[in-house]
N, C-alpha and C positions, 0 to 999 in steps of 0.2 A: 121839553123834549116830547115829541109826539109819540104815540104808541108805535107807529111804524119805525121810527128811528130808535126807540128804546128796544124794540125787538131786534133790529139790526145790530145794535151794540151787544146784546146778549148772544146773538149768533156769532159775531166776530170773536167775542171772548171765549165762547165754547170751542170753536174751531181751532183757534190759536192755542188754547189751553190743552186740548187733546193732542194736537200734532207737535207742538213745540215745547211743551212743559216749561213755560216761563217761570222764572223766579220773581219776576215783576211784570205786570201787564196793566196798561192804562189805555182805555179807549175813550176818546173825546169826540162828541158829536159837534161838528162845526157847521152843520147844515144851516143854522140860523143866519150865518154870515154870508150865505150864498143864495138867499131867497130870490127866486126869479131867474136863477142862472139858466140861460138858454141851453137846451140840450140835456139837462140833468134828468128829465123824464120822471121826476118824483123821487129819484134816488138821492141818497145822502152823501155828505162830505164828512170824512172822519180823519182824525189824527190818532195814530196808534204808536205807543211806545212799548216795545217788547224787549225784555232782558232774558236771554236764554243761553245755555251752554251749547245749544245747537249752532250758534253763530261763531264758535271758536274756529279759527283758521279760515274763515270766509271773508271775502271782501264785501264792501257795502252793497255793491250791485248784486252779488250772490245772495246776500241776506234778504234784500228786497224781493228778489225773484222767488225765494223760498216762501216768504210771507204771502206774496201775490198768488203763488201756487196753492197755498193752504186756503186762501180766501176766494179762489176762482169761482166757485158756485155763487157767491154773493154778488159778484160783479154783474151777473145777469138779473138779479132781483132787487138789490137794495144799496149797492155801493156805486156811486158815480165817480167820486174822487177819494184818494187815499194818500195821506202823508205819513211817512214812517220814520221812526227812530228805532234802530235795531242795534242793540248793544250786548256784549258779553257781560257776565257778572263783574268781572274785573274792571271793565270800562265804566260800568254803572257806579262802582264804588268811588271813582275819582271825582 
């Protein structure tokens, strides 16, 4: 993992941690699988799993929009693509 992507992972973890208070958070840098991706502009590809009570009573699209809103500043600087798993604690237990 490069310094740029490790910094991006830390920023993703910090923003989600502050805003969504997850009970579980995993950020995986998948940028290595997309080397040379036209249009990425040096930004990374990430897979994020977030488990939070904030997702209770929200549909999947609403959960993804919430995470995208939290991470909006990073789309300008370090995120090119984002894959999400958004779960409530009860869904995560299963």
